[in-house]
Structure formats: structure tokens, C-alpha cells
KENU-162363 format. One line per 10 residues: number of its first residue (from 1); their letters; for each residue x, y, z of C-alpha. Coordinates in steps of 0.001 Angstrom, whole numbers. Layout:
<rodos>
NUM) a) X:Y:Z | ...;
</rodos>
This chain:
<rodos>
1) mapatiglla) 221766:-128272:42628 | 221024:-132019:42841 | 222108:-132215:46499 | 219603:-129423:47229 | 216972:-131425:45360 | 217714:-134458:47526 | 217187:-132236:50528 | 213793:-131299:49200 | 213020:-135013:48836 | 214166:-135827:52396;
11) plstfagean) 210587:-135579:53916 | 209581:-138337:51459 | 212238:-140911:52279 | 214555:-142053:55152 | 218123:-142845:54192 | 219589:-145856:55942 | 222881:-145545:54087 | 225227:-142830:52774 | 224641:-141294:49305 | 227565:-140151:47324;
21) lkdisnysnl) 226295:-136571:46797 | 229359:-135607:44883 | 228610:-138202:42141 | 224984:-137077:42093 | 226053:-133472:41576 | 228060:-134578:38484 | 224737:-135449:36871 | 223362:-131897:37304 | 224242:-130957:33754 | 221994:-133743:32367;
31) ehidlanafv) 218302:-133350:31784 | 217791:-136923:32781 | 219755:-138864:35406 | 220006:-142598:36114 | 219076:-142891:39688 | 219956:-146562:39789 | 223704:-145799:39561 | 223929:-142645:41666 | 225182:-144124:44818 | 228269:-145023:46839;
41) ndepndtpll) 230322:-147255:44506 | 230110:-149820:41761 | 230455:-152842:44001 | 227939:-155710:43463 | 226241:-154965:46828 | 225378:-151331:45955 | 222145:-150201:47531 | 220002:-148060:45144 | 217473:-145428:46210 | 213958:-146753:46602;
51) aggeglvdgp) 211232:-145245:44380 | 208825:-145674:47199 | 210953:-143703:49618 | 211469:-146474:52180 | 215282:-146018:52246 | 217986:-148260:50808 | 217772:-151981:50091 | 220508:-154631:50679 | 221887:-156763:47960 | 222570:-156363:44199;
61) sngggfsett) 218940:-156620:43212 | 216870:-153591:42174 | 213806:-155165:43692 | 211801:-152457:45324 | 214244:-149746:44098 | 214810:-147657:40969 | 215366:-149813:37950 | 217923:-149061:35276 | 215055:-147817:33085 | 213961:-145186:35583;
71) tasfstdmyl) 214973:-141625:35008 | 214177:-138327:36733 | 214107:-134789:35332 | 214150:-131781:37539 | 213110:-128226:36655 | 212462:-124977:38480 | 211026:-121675:37242 | 211562:-118254:38896 | 209011:-115520:38068 | 209087:-111762:38289;
81) gavdggtvkt) 206248:-109627:36993 | 203670:-106932:37390 | 200300:-105976:35882 | 198371:-102756:35693 | 194683:-102473:35198 | 192184:-105241:34826 | 190021:-106580:37630 | 192995:-107021:40027 | 194245:-103530:40999 | 197946:-104175:41570;
91) ddtvmagysf) 199169:-100577:40778 | 202306:-101879:39083 | 203369:-103819:42163 | 206298:-106091:41337 | 205637:-109692:42400 | 207772:-112804:42448 | 207239:-116542:42746 | 208630:-119942:41792 | 207693:-123463:40565 | 209587:-126715:41202;
101) qidlnttftg) 208874:-129994:39421 | 210244:-133548:39402 | 209173:-135873:36569 | 209764:-139592:37203 | 209633:-141912:34124 | 209934:-145648:34031 | 209559:-148225:31206 | 209016:-151900:31838 | 209072:-153187:28204 | 210908:-150412:26365;
111) edsldisids) 207681:-149312:24627 | 205496:-148256:27649 | 205996:-145394:30064 | 204860:-144787:33584 | 205041:-141048:34356 | 204701:-139391:37715 | 204834:-135584:38257 | 205708:-134126:41612 | 205648:-130359:42031 | 205355:-127381:44297;
121) gnagsagiae) 205204:-123617:43927 | 203631:-120268:44852 | 203266:-118770:41380 | 199521:-117913:41505 | 199695:-114230:42269 | 198216:-111915:39694 | 201446:-110369:38418 | 202817:-113731:37294 | 199772:-115999:36917 | 199889:-115664:33117;
131) fdgnsastsl) 202927:-117945:33185 | 200756:-120762:34625 | 203299:-121892:37174 | 202629:-124414:39909 | 200764:-122690:42751 | 198761:-125303:44625 | 201282:-125751:47427 | 204769:-124947:48627 | 205019:-128594:49757 | 205794:-131331:47289;
141) tvdgvsytfp) 202583:-132776:45892 | 201896:-135519:43349 | 200368:-133600:40453 | 199786:-136425:37976 | 200174:-140136:37352 | 199750:-141752:33898 | 200747:-145042:32201 | 201101:-145095:28401 | 201371:-148390:26450 | 201105:-149743:22945;
151) igakttafvg) 198317:-151917:21668 | 199580:-153641:18503 | 201695:-151774:16011 | 199637:-148637:15456 | 197590:-147955:18658 | 198781:-146263:21853 | 196650:-146033:24953 | 196930:-144395:28374 | 195261:-144279:31822 | 195958:-141698:34464;
161) dstdgsllfn) 194769:-139360:37218 | 195117:-135541:37233 | 196274:-135920:33613 | 194960:-134357:30428 | 192395:-136543:28742 | 193710:-135067:25511 | 197276:-136374:26383 | 197638:-138237:23038 | 196099:-135552:20859 | 198336:-134031:18140;
171) tacvysgpsn) 196894:-130498:17843 | 198366:-128746:14794 | 200316:-125847:16267 | 203940:-124847:16416 | 203533:-121556:18326 | 205275:-121973:21776 | 204373:-118774:23543 | 204684:-118802:27351 | 201349:-117273:28372 | 198582:-119425:29841;
181) tlddcgnnys) 195814:-117653:27818 | 197267:-118137:24314 | 199537:-121083:24682 | 196901:-123607:23540 | 196749:-121968:20089 | 192936:-121318:20508 | 192346:-125055:21353 | 191027:-123944:24774 | 187785:-125806:25314 | 187882:-128616:22652;
191) ainagagtaf) 190845:-130125:24593 | 190197:-131963:27804 | 192406:-130367:30371 | 193870:-131877:33533 | 191834:-131954:36678 | 191320:-133942:39790 | 189649:-136810:38023 | 190513:-140033:36155 | 191422:-139892:32418 | 192017:-142467:29685;
201) gasydvgngl) 192379:-142293:25952 | 194011:-143776:22890 | 195497:-142786:19540 | 195721:-144647:16247 | 198553:-143863:13781 | 197200:-144490:10285 | 200500:-143576:8733 | 201817:-140816:6413 | 200947:-138164:9055 | 197321:-139072:9580;
211) afafgytgsn) 196152:-140050:13112 | 193019:-140445:15140 | 192591:-140003:18926 | 190043:-139877:21673 | 190158:-139037:25350 | 187998:-139051:28400 | 188151:-137277:31749 | 185764:-137855:34663 | 185303:-137389:38363 | 186973:-140306:40046;
221) tglmtedgdd) 184042:-140432:42488 | 181512:-141065:39725 | 182943:-142061:36346 | 180406:-141953:33517 | 177488:-141484:35928 | 175178:-138577:36915 | 177166:-138178:40104 | 180183:-136762:38414 | 181110:-134451:35554 | 182324:-136124:32339;
231) aiatqvsyia) 184115:-134903:29339 | 184945:-136766:26066 | 186786:-135618:23026 | 187940:-136914:19658 | 190476:-135644:17174 | 191656:-136295:13620 | 195054:-134775:12631 | 197278:-134632:9602 | 200918:-133571:10131 | 203281:-133079:7128;
241) dsygvsltya) 206858:-131770:6954 | 205941:-128060:6712 | 202222:-127898:7689 | 199499:-129583:9683 | 195780:-129482:10415 | 193659:-130918:13183 | 189933:-131085:13928 | 188747:-131651:17542 | 185338:-132242:19042 | 184570:-132232:22743;
251) dkenptftqt) 181483:-132609:24875 | 181804:-131354:28467 | 179582:-131328:31542 | 180039:-128252:33761 | 183222:-127088:32063 | 185312:-124094:33294 | 183948:-121240:31321 | 183465:-117459:31400 | 179927:-118097:32794 | 178261:-120853:34736;
261) vtdatvwgln) 177866:-123592:32026 | 175968:-126916:32550 | 177010:-128428:29293 | 179002:-127449:26195 | 179856:-128988:22907 | 182826:-127496:21091 | 184609:-127890:17773 | 188250:-126786:17357 | 190151:-126365:14047 | 193788:-125775:14085;
271) gyytpssegl) 196515:-125420:11554 | 200052:-124274:10975 | 202544:-123550:8173 | 206331:-123394:8391 | 207953:-121739:5350 | 211292:-122984:4110 | 212712:-119575:3495 | 214989:-118164:6127 | 213746:-115194:8135 | 210093:-115974:7666;
281) psisvgfefg) 207965:-116955:10706 | 205825:-119990:11212 | 202119:-119285:11229 | 199676:-121019:13677 | 196001:-120416:13674 | 193064:-121805:15734 | 189315:-121328:15708 | 186767:-122798:18128 | 183055:-122695:17977 | 180330:-124388:20021;
291) daeipaltpa) 177056:-124528:21854 | 176742:-123955:25603 | 173962:-124151:28111 | 174278:-121046:30298 | 171294:-120972:32814 | 171857:-117276:33595 | 171039:-116240:29994 | 167802:-116098:28052 | 167771:-118186:26003 | 170036:-120484:27991;
301) dtdtsswfvg) 171234:-122230:24780 | 173707:-119992:23080 | 176499:-120066:20470 | 180209:-119346:21437 | 183411:-118877:19527 | 187093:-117899:19827 | 190100:-117531:17523 | 193915:-117276:17616 | 196781:-116307:15277 | 200468:-116677:16270;
311) lqwdevgpgt) 203727:-115917:14484 | 207040:-117373:15627 | 210667:-116862:14520 | 212755:-119793:15747 | 216177:-118196:15032 | 216409:-114545:16149 | 219786:-114058:17572 | 220399:-116760:20228 | 216689:-117325:20843 | 213107:-117540:19645;
321) agvavgtkqh) 210613:-114647:19187 | 206887:-114712:18839 | 203794:-112479:18617 | 200170:-113574:18937 | 196692:-112242:19166 | 193469:-113938:19990 | 190242:-113867:22047 | 191165:-114249:25719 | 187865:-116130:26308 | 184954:-117505:24205;
331) tvdnatldde) 182681:-114773:22848 | 179119:-115536:23760 | 176375:-114832:21085 | 174170:-112865:23495 | 173030:-109232:23606 | 174541:-108765:27058 | 177742:-110831:26576 | 178771:-110356:22973 | 181944:-108361:23574 | 184894:-109835:21779;
341) llmyeafysy) 187763:-109382:24267 | 191267:-109829:22856 | 194689:-110466:24160 | 197974:-109348:22467 | 201346:-110711:23445 | 205015:-110699:22452 | 207818:-112790:23923 | 211466:-113682:23441 | 213005:-116920:24739 | 216687:-117566:24763;
351) nvndgmtvtp) 219098:-120112:26290 | 221736:-118696:28525 | 223353:-122113:28678 | 222256:-125802:28284 | 220230:-125706:31513 | 218970:-122156:31752 | 216427:-120232:29665 | 215136:-116745:30146 | 211757:-115626:28702 | 210462:-112058:28900;
361) lifikefpag) 206742:-111581:28023 | 204665:-108415:27466 | 200876:-108606:27024 | 197631:-106584:26870 | 194259:-107999:27849 | 191067:-106294:26924 | 188227:-105959:29469 | 184570:-104821:29136 | 183644:-101191:29134 | 184070:-99723:32570;
371) ttdetglmvk) 187250:-101755:33389 | 190720:-100605:32365 | 192549:-103021:30013 | 195248:-104999:31695 | 198917:-104572:30725 | 201490:-107100:32043 | 205296:-107294:31852 | 207030:-110329:33348 | 210112:-112502:33095 | 210527:-116271:33613;
381) tsfsf) 213827:-117907:34216 | 213802:-121703:33780 | 216308:-124163:35000 | 216540:-127903:34100 | 218886:-130286:35635;
</rodos>
């Protein structure tokens, strides 16, 4: 599969030498490969692949090329699914799609990390959108750049673009369901999600499981000004061997919400417990509440809330099983918008082999009166190489 991947990368680079594709293929069973040593032979004048895509360089130096500390991981997801009901009338039409992603990672000191994500996909259609696959373009696109580095012994910081501002948060949750709606364990609006802007943040490890973190995300055309939308969040978390709790606060301008919102402040409380007895599931819970400015409502200032509960069995046959229920969106405390709309889901994820995982998912989403509830059934097959 790696030669096929090199084919996908061909538009990004021009090869001036001959790559030993057989040797590269031998790396396909590894999640990470060392690109610095993937070429013709072991002679001192080997010419490694350039990270910048300019071709091959002469001489034994890695100058301008992949260093020995640069790794790449490749993954692709294939989706098959259908939904019935809801606002998109698909009439049980079966739909398919895919996602492809390349993650490049480099360290310069052994403690820092430069991370670049390149992806493509067409997984945005209604029947498979709940898996949240890459759907922006069928061409390879840079989807995030970040640099994480230590400051002293206890502080870690990062800067990035198209990256979660909450990258260094440690939200207390062990539920790993595949759906886009419930996979944040109810921490939907108190986290600062990825966007087209600039992000930075830091975390401080107090020790013994206690940590503090903050993050910022803003429009890269107007950081911390009236010209752009800003979001800032802070979190305190405590993670022990079998349980954890976290409290998150966020203030967002023009956030993505169920209604047009000009400003929102949100608190998120999460926790989990993993029992030591065999056969018992882990329990993850989340609750968010906040205040939002919704100009379309009277009064515009209104309270909002959401909740989540997830159970997960990590050893059920060859895989992992889980069930969850939670609000599919924030419930707005207003006479015209106070419906608590829930989502229910069940999944089973199992490894076919070291590089292939199959995950079926079934879910039900509630809709307001007058709209049929949505039922979805889909399968995701994931490959890593």
C-alpha cells in the first residue's frame, strides 16, 4: 500500500532519483516509518526524500531532507452507511465514502514535536457524516500544523494553525465511540475546536495527576481584535488510576451553535470511572451549561445545557463495545426552543489484524415534533500503515 501512497504524493514532489519501492513496501506493517532510510541502498551517498517535495538531494547530509527523527503515519477509512428520517430524506439510500490522512512528525530536541496533517476525502454525505471523516476535498490538503515544546520541567506549550486550541486539555473521559455527535463525551462547546484560524496554548503538570491548561483560537486575519472571532478556554483536571475529573471554562465569539449566537460562555464538567472487576464497563459522564447571546430570541440572553453518559466494555470477544446517550445539541432555556433532543448509539470495534479495524455503529437522533426521528446504520473500516 505504501507504493500507492507514494503515487498519491507524486503531485507534491518531483523525483530526480529512483526510490526502492520494494523496501518501502516492507514498512507497510508499521504504523510509523523512518523516511530517512527508505531509499536505494545504505551507501554513504544515499539521497533521502525531501520533506519540502523538491526531489532528492546529493551527498550524505540530511540537509533539506527528512531527518532521522522524522516519521510518517498513514491511515485511510472507508465508510458505508444509510440513514432514514431526519431533515435529510435519504429513504434508506446506501452511501459510501473515504478518508485518507498522512501525519508527519518531527522532533528537533527529543522533547518537542512538529506535527503536520495532510488529508483528503469525500465522507461528508448524510449517510456517513456521523463518522466525521475528511470531506473538504478529494485532493491532498494541509489540514493542520502545530509545534509543541516544553518550557521547563512541568510546562508544555504549543502554537499552530487549523489546530484545536484545546490540544493540551486532558478531558476526563474514556469512552471512545465513533460518532461525531457523542465522541466528545458532552464536552462539545467548552472545548475550542479546530478551525481555519491560529491557536496556541499551554499546560502545567502539577504532579500526582493534577494539571492546568489553557488555549486560544482566533481568526488569523485579526487575532484578539474586533475584526476576528476569538475563543479562549481553561481547564483543571485530575486523573488517577481508575477515575478522573475535569472542569473546563470557555468564552467564544460567534461559536457554531444550534442558533445564531454572538457570544457564549460555557462550563464543562466531565468524569469517568473504570472498575477493576472483569466484565464491568467503564462509565464516562459529561455535563455542560452556559449562557448564550441569541439575537433571534426574546430575551436574547438565555441559558443552555447538555449532558452525556457512555458505557464501554474494552474486552468483548476480539473487540470493544459501547453504548451512549446524550443531548445531540445544547438545550436552550426558551419557550420556543426548550426541546431536549437526544441521541442514542451503540458500537462495536474490533481489530481484524494489526493494521485493520472494523467499526459498525447504529444510532437514533431525536428531532422536534413534525420531523421524523433519524435512524442510522453504518460501518467504518480503518487501515493504518
